[in-house]
N, C-alpha and C positions, 0 to 999 in steps of 0.2 A: 555551591557547586559540589557534587557528589564525587567521591574518590573513585578513580579508575580502578576496575576490578583486576587484581594481578593475575598473572597466569600461573600455571601449576607446572612446576619442573617435574621431570621424571623421578619416581621415587628411588631411593637409594644412591643416586648419582650425586657426586660433589658438585659445588657450584663451578661453573666454567668447563663440565665435561664435554666432550665434543658431542655426545649423544643429547645432551640437554637442549630442550627447545626454549631458546630466550623469548621472553614475553614483554610487551604486546608484540604482535607482527606489524610490519610495515602498513597494512591497511586490512580491513576486514571485509570491505564490499566496495566494489565500484559500480556506478550507475550512470547511463547516458539517458537522461530524462526529458521529455518534451515539456513545453509549457502548459500547466493546468488547463488553459483556455485553448490548447492547440487545436487545430482543425483535425478532421477525420485522415486527412492524407498525410499527417506527420507519423514517421515511423513510430513504433510502440517503444516503450522503455526497454533498455538493455541493461542486464545486471551481471556481474561477474564476481562471485564469492571468491576470496583469497583461498588458496590451498590449505586445507587444514581446517577451515571454519567448520564448527560442530553444526550438525543438523538442526538442533533447537535455534541456534542463533541464526542460521541461514532462513529458516523458516519465518522467525520473528521478523528479520530485515526484510523479507519478502513482503510480509503482511504490512509493513510500515512505509511503503513506497510512496503511497500518496500523501503521507504525513511529512515525508521527507522532502516531497515536491514542494510543500508549502514553505518550507524553510529555504529551498534553492531559488524560489521566486517570491521573496518577501514582499514585493510590491503588488502582488496579485490579490485582489479583494473578491471575496465570494458574491458580494452584492452586486458588482459589476459583471463577473463572469457569468452569473446566471442568465443574464440578457444577451450573451454572444452567442451567435449561430455556429454550432460546429460542424454542420455539414458542407458549408461553403468551403471553397479552396484556399480562401483568405479570410482574414478578420482583422479587427482592430489591433490585435496584439502582434500581427505579422509585420516584420522589419525589413527595412533596406540596410545594406551593408554600410552605407553613409550616415545613417542616423546616429546622433550623439548618444552615447552610453556611458552610464556610471556603474552599471552592474557587470563587472568584469570578473573580479575575484573577491571571495571574503570567505569567513567561516562561521560556523554555528556549533552550538552544542544540544545534543538529543540524549534523553535519557530513556532506555527501554523499559518495559514492563518488569523484566528481570532484575532491574536495578543497575545494569551496565550503563556507563557513561559513554557516548561515543562522540566524537568531533569530526564536524563534516567540513571539508574543504571544498569549496565550490569555484567552477570556472564557467562563465556563460559565453556561448559561441553560437554562430550562424552556420547551419550545414550547407553543403552544396544544393544550389537550386536545381529542381527536377528537370528544368527546361534547359539549362546551361550548366552543367555540372561542375566543368572545371573552371568556370569564372565566378569569381568571388563577389563582384560588383553589380551583378545583373539580377534583377527580380527581388520580390519580397518573399519572405519565408518565415516560417516559426522557429523563434529561438528555442535553443536547447540548454541543458546545463550537464556538466560533467561534474560528478560528485565522488569524492573519495572519503569514504567512512572509516575511522580508526579509533582504536582505544588508547593510543598512543597520545601523549600531550606534547605540543610543541613541535618544531621543525616546519612552520608555516612556509618558509621560502622553498624548502625542498618539496612540499607538496604542490606548491604553486608552480615550480618548474616540471613536475611530473604531468600535472594536467595540461601545461602548455605544450609539451611534447605530445601527449594523446590527442590534443586539438589539432596540431598540425598533422599528425599521422592520419586523422580521420579523412584528409583529403588525398592521401597518397594513393589509394587504391583507384578512386575516381580519376586522379590525373594520370596515372601510369597505364592503365588498362590491365586486362587479363594477363597478356603475354609477358609484361614487364613488372609485374607485381612482385615486391620483395616478401611480402609474406600475406596469406589469406586472409588473416584477421590481424592487422598490425597492432591494433590496441591491445587486444587480447595477448598477442605474443610479447609485446613490450611489457606489459603489466606482470605477466608470469615470470620473465627475465628477471625483472626488477625485484619482484618478491623473493626470488631463489638467490640472487645476489646479496640482498639484505640479510637473509637468514644465515649465509655463510659469514658475512662480515659481523654479525651479531655474536655469533659462536665464537670467532676468533677474538673479538673485543673483550668477551668475558673470561677469556683464558690470560688476558694481560694483566700483570701488576697494575694497581691503582695508579701510580704515578707515571705510567706510560699510556693511560687511557685517553686518547685524543680523537677528535673527529676523524672519520674516516672517508675515503672517496670510494664511490659505488660507480663502477665503469660498466656500461652496456654498449656493446659493438653489434655491427651487422644490422644496424636499423633500417637502412635504406638499400644496401646492397643484397640482403637476403642471407640465407644459410649456405649457400653453395662455397664449397672450400677453394679459396683464392688466397694466394699469398699475399701476405702484408695488408689485406682488407682491415684488421682489426685496428691497424694504427691511424686509418684515414677516415673510417666511418664509426664514429663513438661519440657518446654522450656520458658526462661525468656528473655525479651529483656529491655534494659535500653533506655527509650525514653527520647531524649533531650527536653527542654522546647521549642525550636524553632519548634518541630513538635506537640506541645500540645496547644500552645497560639493562641487563635483565631485572635488576633491583631498582631502577630509577622510579622515584616517587613523582606525585604530581608537583611537590614544591621542588624537587631537584629540576624538572621540566620547566616551571615556572621562573626559577632564578636565572635561567639561560635564555628566557624569551626577551623579545625587543621591548625596551623602554622607551626609545626616542620617538616613536609616533605621537604619543599623547604629549611630549614636552614640546615637539615641533608643531603641534596642532593649537595647543592652548597657551604655550609659554610657560615660565616659571612660575609666575605667581598665581595663575588659575590652576595650574597642576598642584601646586601645594594646597589649595583650598579643596580640590578633588580629593587628595590624600587625606585631608582633615574629615571630609565627609565619609570616606570609606572606613576610616578608623572609628568613626563615631557611629558606624553602621547605620547609616541614612538611606532613604529610599532615593536613589539617584537615576535620573532620565537622561540618556544622552540622545541628542537630535543631530541628523546630518541627512544630506541628500545623498550620501555615497555610503552603501553598506560596506565597502572595504574600510573606509575611515571608521565606520561604527566599530567593526570587528577588531580592526588593529588597536584602536584607544582603549576598547574593553579589554582585550588581551593585555596591553600595556599596563592598565591599571592593577591588573591582578599580578602582574610580575613585579610591580613596585612593592605590593604587599608581601610577595614571596622573598624579597631580599631581607626581610625581618622573620622568616619562616612562618608567616601568617597566611591563613588560607580563608577565603571568602565562603563562609557557611551557608549562605542563603541563596535566593533565586537569582540565577545568572542567565540572561538571554541576550547575546551581542545584538542580534538583529530580530526584532520581532515581527512576526507575520500578522497582518490584520486580524485574522479569526481568533488571535490570542489577545486581543486589546484589553480584555477585562482584567488581564494579569497586573495591568498598571494599578488597578484599585487593591491589589493584595495587600492586607494589613501587616506586611513582613518587610524587613530591609531587603533590597534587591538593587541589581546592576542590569539596567534594561537599556537596549538601544532600539530607537524607532527611526524610521525614514520621515523625512520633512512632509511628505502627503499624509501622513497620520497625525501630525502636530495640531491641525484645527480641531481635531476630536477632543483634545484637552481643555479647549476653551467652551466646548458644547457641553462637556459632562458637567454636572453640578459639582461645586467646589467641596462640599462635604463628603462627596463619594471618593475623591482621589486622595484626601488626606495630605499630608506634608510631603513636600517633593523638593528635590534639588535639581533643577533642570539646567543641562549644559548644552548649548548650541555649538558644535564642533566647527560649523561652517562659518559662524560669525564670531566666534571666540568669545561668546558671552554666556555668564553664568547668573541664575535668578533662583529666588525660592518661591515656593506657593504653599499656603496653608500654615505658614509659620510667621508669628508675630514679629514684626520688623524689630523689636526690642530684643527678641530672643535669638535672633539669627546669629549673632557672635558666640552665643552659648551652645547653640546646636551644631553649628559648623564653625568652629573657632578659626580666627585668621591668624595662621602661624608667622606671617609677616607683620603682625601689629606692632607698630612703633609708639603707641600711646604710653607703654609702661616699660620699665626696663627690669632685668632680672635682680630679685631682691638678694643682697648679700654677694653679689658677684662684683669683682673689680670694674672699675669704670672703664670703658673701651673694650672690655673682653666681649667676645663673640658667643651668643648661645648656640645650641644645636641647631635651631631653625635658621639662624642667621648664617651658620656655617653651610648649611645644606643648600640655601639659596645662592650663596657665593659660588659654591661648587657648581651647581647646575647653570648659573649664568656663565661661568668659564667654559664649561664644556659646551654649552650652545654655541658661543662664539666660535670656538674651534672647530665644531661640527660644520657651520657654514663655511669656514675657509676650506675645509677639506672637500665638500660637495660642489662649492662653486669656484674653487680656485683661488689663488692668492690675490689675483687682479680684482680691484673693486668695481671694474668696468664689466664683469661678467653678469651682474645682476643690476642692470641700469634703472630699473624702476625703484628697486629698494634704496639704490644710492641717492637717486634724486629726491625720493620722499625724505631720506633722513637729512639731506642738505635742506630741504624746504623746512623741515621742522626746526633745524638749528638755526635758521635765519629768523624764523618766527619767534623763537626763544630769544634770540638777541634783542628783537625790537620790543619784546615784552619787558625785559629788563631796562632798556633805555626808558620805556614808558613809566615804569614804576619809579625809577629814579626822577623823572620829571614831574611825577605826582607828589612824590615827597618834597622835591623842591618847591612847589606850588604851596604845599600845606604849610611849609615852614614861613613862607613869604606872606601869605594872606591869612591863614589860620582858617580858612574856609574850605570845607570839604563837600558842599553839596553839588556843585557843579562836576567836581572831579569824580565823586562817587557815581553820578549819573552817567558820566563817559565811561567809568570803570565798568558798569554793570554790562553796557552794551557791548564793549570791546572784549570783555572776559568770555562773553557767550560766543562771540564770533571766533575768537581763538580757539575756545573749547571745540567748537565744531569743526574747525579748519583741522586740529590736532586729531580729531576722531577721523576725519578723512584720510589724514596722512597715516595714521595707524591701520586703517583699512587697507591702503595700498601696501603696508609693510607686513601684511598678514602673510604666513608661509603658503607658498603655492602648492599645487597639487603633487607636482613632481617631488618636491622636496619632503613634503610629509609621507608620501606613499610610495615612491618610487626609487629610493635610494638607501643604502645602508652604511653605517660607519661603526666598525667593530670597536675601534680606539674609544668613541665616545659612548658606546654601550658600555664598555668596561668602566669607564669612568663614572657613569650613572649608578651601576650596580655599587661601585665602592661608596659613592655619596649616600645613597639610601641605605646601605648595610651600616654604614657609621651612624647615621641619624637613628636608626632602630637600635643600635647598640647602646648609644647614649641614653636611649629613652627606657629601654628595659632589657639590656644586655646582661646585667648581673642577677644570676638567679637568686642571690640572697635578698634582693630587693623585693621580690614578689612570692617567695616560698617560705612557709613555716613548717618545721619539722618538730614532731612529739616523738619521745622516746619508744622505739619499737614499731613506730608507723612510717608510711612513707610521706614525704612532703606534700603539702597542699597549698593551693593558691589562696594567699592572704591579700586581698585588694586593699585593705586599709594599711598594711605594711608598705604596700608600693607607694600609696598616697604619702604616707609619712615619711618615707625615704626621698621621695622627689620634692617634698615641701622642703625638707632640710637643705637639699642640694641647690634646688632652683627657685624655691619661693612661690608662693601663690599669686604673685603679679607678673609672673613670666608669661609670654606668650602661648608656651605650650601646656600651661596648667589647667586650662579649660577642656584642651583636648584629653589629657590625661584622667580627667574626671568622666568623660564620657567612655574613654576606651575601658575604664575599669568596669563598666557596665555590660561589656559586650560578650557575645559568645566566642568572639575571635580569641580573646584573651584567655578564657578558659580552655578552649582547645589548644592554645599555644602552651598554657602552663601543663596540660595533661601530657602533651607530647614531650615536654622536656623532661617531665617526672618519668615517663617511660623510657627515654634514653639512658636516664640515670640507673633506673632499675635493671635494664637489660645490658647495661654497660657497652653501649654502642659506641665503637670507636670513632674517632674524629680522623679521617683520612684525607688525602689531597684532593679526591673527589667530592668531599662534602661542601655543603654551601659556605659561602665567605662568612656569613654570619656565624656559623658553628665554629669554624676555624678561628676567628677573632675572638669570640668569646672563651674559647679552650685556651688561646695564647695568653689572654688577659689572666685567666685562673692559674695558668702552670708559672706564670712569671709574676703573680701578685701585683699586678698593675691595676689601678684604679680606673673607673670607667668615665673619667672626665672627658669632656669633648675634644680636648686637644689630643690626649692620649688615644682615644679611640681613633680619631681620624689617622693619626701617624701609624698605629697599629695595622688599621684596615688597608692602608696603601702599602705597607711593608709585607704583610701576609699575602695580598694579591699578586704583587710583584715577584715573591719568592717561590710562588705555587709551581711545583714541576708541571702539573697538569694544566696550567694556564696557556691558552692558545689564544693569541689575537690574529684572527684571520683576516686581517686587513691587506688585501692584495695591492700590487702596483698598479693593476689593471686601470683603474679609475685615474690615477695621476698619468698614465700613459696616454690614456684616452682624451683627457682634459689637454695634454701637451700637443697630440696629433691635430687636434681640432682647434688650436688657438691661432691668433693672429701672427705670432712669431713663426720665423722660418725654423723648420725641424732641423736640428744638428744631428746628422747622421743619415743612415740609409733608411729614407722613409718607407720603401716598399717592404723592407725587411722588418720594420718595426710594425707595420700593419699586419704582416703576416704572423708574426709573434703574437700580436694582440689577438687575432682571429683564432689562433690554436689554444691561447689561453681561456678564450670564451667558450671551449667545449665543455668546461665546467659551468653547468647551467644554473645552479642554485645561488651562486654567490658572484663568481666573474661576470657572467653575462648579465646579470641582474645590474651590476654596478655600470658596466659599459654601455647598457641601453638607456639607463637614467642619464648618462652623460649626452647621449646622443639627442634626447628629448630637450635638455637644457640648451644645447647648443642650438637645436632647430629654432627654439623660441626666441634666443637671444642673437639672432642673424641679421639685425636690421643694421642699416647704414654702414658704419666703419667695420662693423662686426659680421660682414657678409662670409667671410671664411668660416666662420663657426659652422653655419648651416651647410656650405658647400662640402668642406671636410667630413662633417657628420654623414652626410649622405653617401660620401664615397666609402667610409668604413660600413656604413649600413649594408651597402650593396655588396661588398666583400663577405660580409657576415652571410648574407642570403646566398651567396655562391658557395662558400666553404664553411660557414659555422655549423653548429649543431641545428637539427631540425626544428628545436623550440624557438630559434630565433624568428621563424615564420609568424608563430603566434604572436611573439613579442612586438614584431613590427606591425602586425594587422592591428594590435591595440591602438596605434597611433596612426592608423591610415588616414584619419581627417587631417591631422597635421601634415602628412606628406602630401596629401592632396592639396592642401593651401600652398604648399612650396612650389607645386607647378604654375602658380600664377603670381610668384615672387615679383615684386616691383618697389623694393625698399632701398635701392641703390640709384645714384644718379648715372652710372655708367651703364649703358645697355647691354655691352657685352657680358658683363658680370651678371645681370639678372638673366641673360639667356643661357648662360652656363649652370646656374643654379636650377632654372626650369627644367633644363634638359636632364640634370642629375636626378631632379625629383620625379620626373616623367620615367627614368628607367627602372628607379625602385618602385614607382607605382604600377607600372606594368607588369612587373614580375609578381608583386603581391594579388594583383588580381586575376593574373592568368596562371592559375596553379598548374596546369599541364607544361607550360614553358619553364616555370620556375623548377618543377621536380626533374625534368628532363636535364636542364643546365647542371643542377645539382648532381646528377648521375654522371654526367660528363666530368665535371669536377673531380668527385670521387676517383674516378679511374685514372684521370691524369695525376692526381697527388699519388695514388699507389704506383703508378709506372715510374714517376720521379722517385718516390723512395725506394724502389726496388733497384733502379739503376745506381742510385747514389744515396744511402741511408743517412748519411751525415750531413746531406746539403739541407739547408733552410728551405722550407716550402715556400714557393713564390705565390703571389697572389695573381690570379690569372684575370685580366679585364678584358671581358667580352664586350667589346664596344658596339657589336652588332650581333646582338642576341638572335634575331631571326635566322641569320646564316647559320649558326650554330645548330639551330634545331633542324633545318632543311638538309644540312650536309651530314649531321650525325646518322649513322647507320644504327637502327634500333635493335639489331642484333648484338652490336658492339655493346650496347648498354647492359646487357646480360652478364658481362663480364667473363666471358668464355676465353679460355687462353688456349 
């Protein structure tokens, strides 16, 4: 993956000067693209270059629109598209709103001819139907893609929240009509405001001391009310975005952004054992192919894999395509290391291609949590992709019972995964009934197997004959193995868990765990650098192997990986970067990656890089870092409490009101609360009916009073809300009726955008009047039980906020 081209600061200006232009900008180009096989009736592509974009880059980006569209629609195959009739009003690619969709949001990387690496953030959406423009649920139409191209690395949740806001605003003009339009071009207005606010924040951020540099809140107001001067409107009509430091720091490198990227998606998807095998393949610079039905899962896991490497200041120097379009399938045969993700629809091509053309492959199916190799001799698999959890050998020379670096990493990851599930699903084991049942079933089977083995041993000692017992064992073992596999499939992480929730505390623990592992592996520069008088230090691979042989021995689980790692370009680039840091005397600051700060602490205090010391120092340095910020809000915990079976202790309406107000922060808090809502709707069967009912109540209040991005968030789960309209999982008919009514209210709001935006305009005005009359009063949550009456009684002129 090529480095992001740095921006150029104004000459003669010191760093942090108010006139300095921080780089890179929030985005370089915004696009609203039709499907490559869209009909002639689809509106043409819409592009919006960022202010200050050079004419050369703007021209090159405009010429690359068709190429960008292929990455925005990676499932589209030219061979099929050539047979589609474009002149007809509809074709096979036109969709209904209720069709299941796995293509909602994901990322891709694109390198321009100038060498600039761009990261594309994509959100797919259905525009309004030409025959019923204000209704979302009527008619088929061509799908479109919102794309933000940026040189900045990281900030996936921020860009996702931005695109959701743009998605919701695309219906605003259609719903409100010409007279009540807040902005003539709401998408352009919003992105311009966002860009300007980010530029101001970036200048301010770069003037702060290192220890005070933390994520900042970007606030955009008057999104739905318009630019008219109305007292108090900024406090009640706003959307906030939590901007990470990687998108604010003018000197932020690709590694700095990578160290702050999320690691949990790949851990949640593959589990600890398979994740460590993936790390082994990455450090061996293998040719790795990820397969999934979801481009979101492909992009997140690929980004997580690079984030793991970044914890050790390592960069992937080779081919990197998170979601491969079909027209680039030949890249899989490239004779170089790569990390490529393909959709499940392309997987059959792997079997059709000659085995000798594809070469050696490590194939990881993310949906089935399965890993396999192709083109590698079975006897050489453990050497090419070493098993870091191999228990067949013990560390030579290590005290008996001591834990190696790999054992310590596995234990830390297992502990944080357990804590992660408790945070996301709540403390009660009943919140995930399916998983609890699967674990109980597996425990019962394990108990029967133990009893069976004891009986077998008893028969062996009594009769000395093993023929009949062995026969029974063969049959039973296969049955039990199959049953355990079924149970394991039931226990696989669900879609909401892997892709719809964040846990900053667990992310921080994962960074500490992987940084500790890499520090124990190559944290001491004296292990791999040799210096001659009058010359700069150079990489000495044999020195590294000798040092590790004396410490861990050749029979340790990590030794085969070290042999592979010493042959990689990754190590060479790592060593060059460390030598350059020594030559230029780059200081280690509070904003430096954890690996750099820990290695510097070891050197300053003359502490050896043993596993125990490295782990202790890493945790101590991370916890004492003044720039460290754990952005774990209380919103998730409050949302879980408000939607639980227990009676809420306190003022329920006030708590909901405060939660809705917190959700104005769209990139973190709203994301957390919506993931709780989807979990509760899924777990609302039987005795847990309150989960779904209370979740629908909160979702309705969010649609009334929350940020405009919640419309897109709720639309992503429209099929789940529609299913709740037919709820019948409780013996009491009155409860079923209440849940159906609540689901119908939410569903009707989402499909009738005119009604929804009118109600939101009324709510904005009511909150403004309330705050004006009593600024200290907690905002109430208005419950419009009769939505139709609100629309019919509301005076359209009053919605203009004229005073």
